[in-house]
N, C-alpha and C positions, 0 to 999 in steps of 0.2 A: 489101293489095297483096302479092303473093308475090315471093320473092327469086329472081330468075332467074339471078343472077350465079353461083350455085353450079354450074349446068350448064356455064357457060363453063370453069370450072376442071376439071370432069370431062373436057370435050372436050380441053383442052390437055394434060391428064395422059395421055390416050390417045395423043396424037401424040408425046409425049416418052418414052413407056414402050416400050422396045425388047424384042422377043422374037424368038428365032431360029425358033421354031415358026410355021409358016404359019397354023395354026388360031388362034394367039394374035393374029397380025396381022389375020386376018379378023374376029376378035371386036372388035378396036380399030376396024376400019373400020365395022363395023355400028353400034357405039355412036356414032362420030363422025357418021355419016350420020343416025342417029336424032336426035342433038342438033341437026343442021341442020334437020331436019323440025320439031322442037319449036319452034325460033325462028320458023319460017315458019308456025307454028300448024297444021301438018298432023299432028294428034295421033295419028290412026290409024296413019299410016305410021311415026311415031316409035315407037309402041307395038309394031308388028310387028317393027321392027328390033331393039328391045330384047329382044323375045321370042326372036328368032333368036339373038341374042348370049347370052342366058341358056341356051338349049338347047345351044349349042356349048360353053359353059363347063361345064355339067353333064356333058357327054360327056367332056370333058378333065379333069374334076375341078379346074378352074382357079378357086381360091378368090378370087383377086384380082378377076377379071372377074365372078365371081358376086356379090361385094359391090357392084361398080359397077352391074351389070345390075339387081339388086334395088333399088338406090337410084334408078336412072333410072326404072324402072317405077313405083315408089312416087311419084315426083315427078309423073308424068303423071296418075296416078289422083287425086292431091291437087288437080290443076288442075280436075278435074271434081267436087271435093268428095266423092269416094268414099273417105271417111276410114278405114273399116274395112279396105278392101283396101290403101290407102296404108300404114297402120300395119303390116299383115301383111308387106308387101314390105320396108318399111324395117327391120322387126325381123329378118327373114331376112338382109338385107344387113349389119346390125350384128353378127350372129352370126359371119359370115365375116370381117368387119373385125377383130373381137376376136381371132379365131384367128390372123390375120396380124399382129396388134399394129400395124396401120397407122393411125397417128394422124390422117393427113389424111382418110382415108375415114371414120373414126369421127367426126371433127369435122363433116364434111358431113352425115352421117346424123343425128347428134344434133340439129343445127340444123334439118334438114328435119322431124324428128319434132316439134320444138318448133313449127314452122310449122303442122303438122297440128292440134295441140292448140289453138293460139292462133287461127289464121285461121278455123277452123271452129267456133269458140266451144264447144269441148268442155270444156277445163279450163285456164284461163290459168295457174294455179299450177303445174300439171304441165308446161306449156310452158316456164315460167321455169326449171324444174329441168333440162330438156334443153338450153335455151339456155346455162345456166351451165356444163354439162359441155362443150359445144362451145366456149364462150368460154375455158375453162381450157386446152383443147388448142390453140386458136388463139394464145393468149398464149405458150404453151410453144413453138409453132412460129414465133412472131413474124410471123404472117400478118396484116398490117395491114388488108388489104381485108376479110378474113373477120371480124376483130375489129370493124371499123366497122359492118358490116351486122348482126352479132349484137347489138351495142349498140343499133342502131336498133330492132330487133325488140323487145328488152327494154324500151326506152323506150316504144314503142307500147303494150305490155301495161300498164305502170304508168300511162300516160295514161288508158287505158280503165278501169282500176281506181280512177280518181280519186286516184292517188298521183303527181301530176305532178312534185313536187320530186324524188322518187326516180328518176323517168324522166329528168329533166333531168341528174341526176348521171351518167347513162350517156353523154350526148351532149355535154355541155359540154367535156370534155377533147378531143373530136374536131374542134371547130369550126375551129381554126387549120389542122389537117392537111388537112381537106376543102377549105377555101377555097384552100389552096395547091396540093394535089396530088390531090385527090379526083376520081373519075370523075363523069360526068354524073348517073348514078342516085343516087350517094351525096349529091351536092349537092342534088338534088331532094328526097330524103328528109330531109336536114338542114333545108331551108327549110320543108318541110311541118310538121315537129315543132316548130320554133321558132315558126312562125306559130300553130299550135294552142295552144301554151303562152301566148303573148301574148294570143290571143283570149280564152282562159279568164280571164286576169287583167285583162281590160278595156283592154288596150293596142290600141285599134282600128287606128290608122294603122300601127303597127309590125307588127302581125299581117298586115294587108293587104299591106304591102310584101313580106314573106317569101312569102306565098302567090302573089303575082304573079311573083316571081322564079322560083319553082318552075314555075309554069305556062308562063312564057316559055321556059325550058329544055326543057320537055316538048314544046312546039310547035315549037321550033327543030329538035329531033332526032326529031320525029314519034313520040313515045312515047305511044301511045294510052292505055294503062292509067294512066300518070302524069297525062295530061291529064284523064282522067275523075276521078281522085282529087283533083287540085288544084281542079277545078271543084266537086266535092262539098264539099271543105273550105271554099271560098269561100261556097258556098250556106249551109252551117251557120254560118259566121262572120257573114254578114249577117243571118241569122235571129236570132243572139244579140243583135245590136244593132238589131233591129226594122226592118231595111231589107228589107221583104218582097218588093218588086219585084226587087231585085238578087238576093235569095235564090232566087226562082223562076227567074230568068234563068239563073243558074249551075247550078241543079239540073237544068234541061232540057238544058244543055250536057253535064253529067256523064252523063246517060242516053244522049245521042247518041254518046258516045265508048265506052261500055261494049260489050264484045263478047259476044254471046250464043252461047256455045260449044255450048249444047244444040241450036241451030239449024244450026250448021256441022257438027257431028260428033255423030251420034246416040249416046245413052248406051247403047243396046242393042248397038251395035258395040263400044264400049269393054268392055262386060260380056262380050261374046263372046270378045274377045281374052283377057280375064282367065281365062275358063274354059279356053281353049286352053293358056294358060301353066300352069295347074294340072294340066291333062291331061298336058302335057309332063313336068312334075315327077313325076307318078305313074308315067308310062311309064318315065321314067329310073330311078326307084326300083325299079320292077318288074324292069327289065332287070338292074339291079345285083343284086337278090335272086336272079334266075335264074342269073346268073353265079356268085354266091357259092354257090348250091346245087350247081351243076355242079362247082365246085372242091371243095366239101365232100364230094360223092359220091366224087370221085376220091381225096380224102384218106382217106375211110372205107375204100375198097377197099385202098389201100396200107396203111392202119392195121391192117386185119384180118390181113393177112399178117404184119406185124410183131408183132401181138398174139398170134397163134398161136405164133410162134417164142418170143416172150417168155414165154408161159404154160408152154410146155414147159420152158424153162430155169428158170422160177420154181418149177415143181413139183419138179424135180430138186433145186433149191437148198433148197426147203422141207423135203424129205425129209432132206437132209443136216443141216440145222440143227435139225430137230425133236428129235432125240435130245439134242443139246447143250442146247437150250432146256429140255427136260423135266428134265434133270439139274441144271440151274442155277436153275430156277424157284424151288424151295423155298428154296435157299440165298439167293437174291437177296431173296425176300420176308422171310425171317428177318432178314437183315442190314439191310433197310430199316426194319423194325419196331424193331430194336435201336438203329439210328442215330437214328430219330425220338425214341424214348424217352430216349436219352442226351442229345439236344438239349434236350428238354423238362426233364429233370432238371437239366441244366447251367444252363438259363435260370432255372428256379425257384430253384436254389441261389444264382446270382448276384444275382437280385432280392431274395431273402431277406437275403443278406449286405449288399447295398446299403441296403435298408430299415433293417436293424439298425444300420448305421453312422450313417445319417441320424438315426434315432431317438435314438441315444446322443448325437450332437452337439447335437441340439435340447434334450434333457433337461439336458445339461451347461451349455449357454448360458443357458437360461431359469433354471435353478437358481441360477447365479451372479448373473445380472442382477436377480433378484427378492430373493434372500436378502441381498444387499449393502445395499439401502436399508431392508429390514426390520430389519436389525441396528440401524440408526440410529433407526428408529421405536420399537422395543421398548426400546432402551437409553435414549433420551431420556425415554420414559414412566416408566421405573423411576427415573430420576434426579429427575424432577419429584416423584414420590411420596416418594422418599427425602428430598428437600430441603424438601418441604411436607407434613408428616405430617397436617396438617388436611384435606388433599384426599382422604385415603383413603376418607372417608365420602361423598364427592361422586359423584353418579351419572355426571356428565360424564366425570370422569377415569377412573372405573371402566369406563365404556363404551369409552373410548379404549384403556385397557389390554387390555380383553377383545377389542376389535376387532383390535388388533395381534396378540395371540396367536392369535385365530381366523384372521386372514389368513395367518399363518405356517403354521398347521395345514392350511388350504385349499391353499396353495401346495405344501406337502409332499404332500398327497393327489393334487393334479393331476399332479405330477411323478412320483409313485410309483403311478400307477393300475395299472401292470402288477403291482406288488407286491401290490396289493389283490386282483387277479385270482387270485394264487397264495396268498392268505391269509397274507401275510407281515407285515401290520400287526398290532401287538399293543396291547391295551388296558391302561391303567393303572388302579389301584384306589386312589383318594385320597378323603378326606372332603370334601364340599362341601354348601353350602346351596342346595337346589333352588329355593326361592322367590327367593333373592337372584339366582341365575343367570338365572331367567326374567325378573326385573325388568330385569337388565342387557340381556338380548336384546331385550326390548320397547323399552327406551330407545334401543338401537342402531338399531332399525328404525323408530323413530317418524318420522324424516324421510321415509323411503320411503313409509310409510303416508299421511302428510299430502299428499305429492306427488300421489297418485292419488285423494285424497279418501276414503280408507278409514279404518275404525276397527279398531284392533288390541286385541282383548279377551282376557284370560287368566282361567281358572277353575282353581284348584288345590284339590284335596280337602283339607279341614282335617285329616283323619286321617293324612295323609302325614307321616312322621317329619321332625324338624327337620334332621337331618343324614343324608345317605345316602352310601354308598361306591361309587365307580365312576369311569369316565373322563368327567370333566366336559366336557372340550374336544370329545370325539367326540359326546357327547349334544347339546351346543350346536350342533355342526356339522350334525347331523341336523335339529334344530328350525329352525335359521336357513335351511337350504336349503328346507325345506317351507314356512316362513312367507314367505320371499322369493318363492318360486314362486307362492304364493297371491296375494301383493300385486301381482305383475306382471300377473296375468290377471284382476284384479278392479278395477273402476272404481266409485267412489262406493258401496262396499259395506262388508262387515265380514268380518274374519278372526278366528275363535275358536280359541284354544289351550286345550284342556281336558285336565287331568291328574287321573286318578282312581286311588284305591287299590283294587286288585282282590283282593289277599290279603296276609296278613302272618303270619309265624311268629316264632320267637325271634330268628333271625339275619337273615332276608331279608324283603323285601317286593316284591310284583309291582305295577308301575305301568302304567296304560294311558294312552297319549298319543294325542290326537286333534287334527288341524289341519284346520279346516273353513272353507270360504269360500263366498260366493254369487256367484262370478264366471261366466265364460263356459262353464265345464265342458269335458269331454273326450268325444270320440266313443267309442262302445263298442268300435269296431274298433281304436282307438289305445291302449286302456288297458294292454295288455301292452308296447307299444313305448316307453312313456314312461320305462321304467327302463333303456333301452339307452344305450350311450355315444354322446354327441354328437347325440342326437335332440331336435329341437325341433318339437313337433307343430303348434301354431297360431301363425302369424306374420302374421295378417290385418292387424294394425295397423302392422306394419313397425317397431315400436320395442321389441320384446321382446329385451332384451340377455341375454347369457350364453353359456357354453360348451356347453350341452347335456349337462353332466356331473353337474349337481346331483342329480337323482333317481337316477342311476346310483350315485353315491357314497352317497346315503342308503340304497339297498338293500343295498350291500356293508357299510356300517357297522352297520346293523340286524342283518345276519347275523352280524357279529362279536360282537354282544351276545347271540347265540344265539336270535334271534327273526326274524320275517318281517313285512313291511309289506303292508297291504291298502289298496285304493283303491276307492271307488265314486263315480260321477259321472253327472250328467245335463247335457246341453247347455242353456246359459242358465239353469240352476238352481244349480249349484255342484258342488264337489268336496270329498271328505273322505278324509284319509289316517289310518290307525290302525295302531299297533304297541304291543306290550307288552315291557317289560324288567324283569328281576329285579335288584334292588340289595341290597347289605348296608345296614344302617341303624344309627343311634344316636339316641336321644332327647335327647342332650346337644348344646348349641350350641357349635360349634368357634370358638375365638378366632382372630381374624385375625392372621396372622404374616407377618413380612417374610422373603420367600424370595429376595430379590434378591442376598444375599451370605451368606457363611459366615465365622465367626470362625476364623482359622487360628492355630495355635500358632507360637511362634518370636519371638524378641526382636529379630532383625536387621531394620532398615529396608532393603528391597530397592530397587535403582535399576534401572528398566526403560528399555530403548531400544525405542520403538515405531516401526516402519517401515510407514507407512500413507499412501496418497496421497489418500484420501477425507476431506475436512474434517469432515463430520458424524461419521464413524466415529472420527476423532481425538478429537473432543469426548467421545463416549461412553466410549471406552477410557480417556481421561485421568480422567474422573469416577470410573469404577469403581476405578481404581488409587489415585487420591488420596483416595478415601473410606476406604481402608485405610492412609492416611498413607504410601503408597509414593511414591518419587520417580519422575518420568516425563519422558523427553525424547522429543519428537516429531520424526521425520524423514520427508519425503514421498517419497524415492526411494532406491534402492540405492546410487547413487554417493555421496551424502552420508553414508549409514550407514557405508560402508567408510572414508571419510575421517575420520569422527568416532571410529571404533573404533581408529584409530591413536594417539589421544591420551587416550581416556577409557575407563575400565573400567565395565562394566555387569554386573548380576547375572543378568538375564534379557532376552532379545531376543524381542519379538513381531513376527513378520515376515508382512506381507501377501504373498500369492503373485502376484496379478495387478496389476502396476504398470507404468507407462510406463518407457522406457529399458531397464533390466535388471530381470527379474522376480525374485520371491522365491527361486526355485531357484538362479539364477545368483549372486545376492547371497550366499546361504548358502554356495555352493561357494567363493566368493572369501574369505569370512570364515574358513572352515576351512583354506583354503590359506595364510592368514596365521598359522596356528597358534593361533587364538583358539578356546577350548573352552567359551565361555559357552553355556548352554542356549538353543536357538532353538526357539520355539513358532510353528509356521505357523498363521496365522489366515486362513481362506479361505472363500469361499462355494461352492466346488466340492464335490462328493460325495467322501467319504473314499476310496471305491474308485478314483476317478479319479486321485488324487494320491499314494497310499501308496507306490507303487513309486519315484516320482521324489523323494519326501521322504527316503527312506533313502539314495538316491544322492547327494543334495545335503548330507547330514550334518545334517538337521533332527532335533531331539530328539523333538518331539511335534506333534500337530495338533489344532486346535479348529475346528469348523465354525460359520460365521456363520449366523444370529444365535445367540448363546450368552448365558447368564446369568452373573452374577458367581461364583456357586457353582462352576460348571463350570471357569471359569478358575482360581480359587484352588485347587481340588482338583488340577488338572494341575500347577500351580506347586509345591504341597506334595509331590506325587509325585516331581517332578524333584529337589527339594531332598533328600528322604529317600533317593533312589537314589544320591546322591553318596557 
């Protein structure tokens, strides 16, 4: 069943729309007369009227009546199931309605397009979308009648999609309103839908009651289409309940009420009018084009005269400015180049300065944060060895001590990577036992080897001297980096460390070091890149940890020894690193000595004030001092130190720089302001270059960088005592 009530609203709108122009009034009259023909089912006459209204609207460029005319024409074609033409005309009408931003017309056309998709079985879901657009506008306009019929149509769609509960959700809120104030058609629609819902759910009598209520109203007001639909619904209802005679009876009645439009109005006549409408549109468009062309020709003629005058003036003007342009062209080009270059140089300078500041801040922060706990680790290890002489021969404590010193060296290398680039790292030459050192390295890395199921094997040439002279820590750093790298990239395999004597003379011996694994290997194209800073070639397993500096540091340290490192590798076969280093040597075995502290001369027992907020560092410093039988008083901040110095004399003050409250600089300034001349030694994890200027300003006597050993501390103390 189609919704004819929309056309009533179109008609009434025409009557209330006032226009001063006679053509506008004529257009209104044509559409009103066409609406009357439509209700009397004189569709050809209605279509001719709407065509005349459309033609007049096109002539006057009347967008309002164009929207109404296209909507009316679309409605007529939809009556004859000419869906393509109906949609074409509705779409044209919607374009003009959107231009006008006329919500009422947009509401009608969206609803009518929904009718086309639904009632012609084209696309029910598409119909729902247009109904929803129309419903949203109707609710905005508070158009209760339009809201009612859109909800009925949406309920119909959901009923036919077997989603009856969703359909009932649209009409349930309307029942009271329609029973009280609804028009005849809305009541018939309501009874029809409720009857169908109850019939589907098996409520025979209740469904029958609603169907007959709708049929009675349709008969009372002689609404032929509604009578046909009510009889059709009753026929289906009785068929559902196996009452075949009643079903046939109402089915026959439904057929008798249906109007055969094809017999009353020939489709070819409807088609002919459609062609005439399209012809009118083309004619109108052609006339407009002709008019535009005439205007364009006139404008071109006028433009030519203006153009000629403009060209003459332009030529004169160009001649005048040409000389000026030529003279300034070179100057402007040069200035532009200089300006851009200056901008680039300034940006590069600013970026370099910014990066330099950020880099310095990073190095300063990391240096302090890492060296502070390392002071505790190294100090406590030395204390354990000092207090438990029997542990010196233990592999575990030796590994701990070695690892602590190695970690300190690694931190220093990471923080001073730029110094390494400039070859500012210097090697020491001290005697050490290579075999003992390799054993310590092996024990230190045993856990990592076991974790990946690897075997760590060492082979040391028996001809290598017992004691060699060189930088033990740097050599260990090279070997640990290479072995660690091999362990990370090998699973269930073996890592071989092989050291061979290549040559030997009276004072020196050349040793060859090989670190070989049977891990995943390295691609040939990546062999050169592995020694670059921060490069990590293979991360397939996602668990290879590290900074990417290991091999870079190895290459630089090997170069410091005056050598080069070579690598050869095959994927899934393994990798081998090789390098040679020349060492001094001695065949005598060096005795282990305690280098934790130095015996200082002097009979006086010194009293130290230690200002330190870190509890672990307090323990380490106290042990170092008390081991020399010095007195030691611990204070955790500058305020307490100032208060204690008012009543107690101390021989030396050890002052931490970075403390909460007031730092070591401010505390030292206040001590000097009180006239106290006691030597103050700054103990800090910051780099010396960062604090030297402020130390002198604060009146601090000397500085020691954490972590330090006891010898360094006592040497500084002795130096200060002798300088008095």
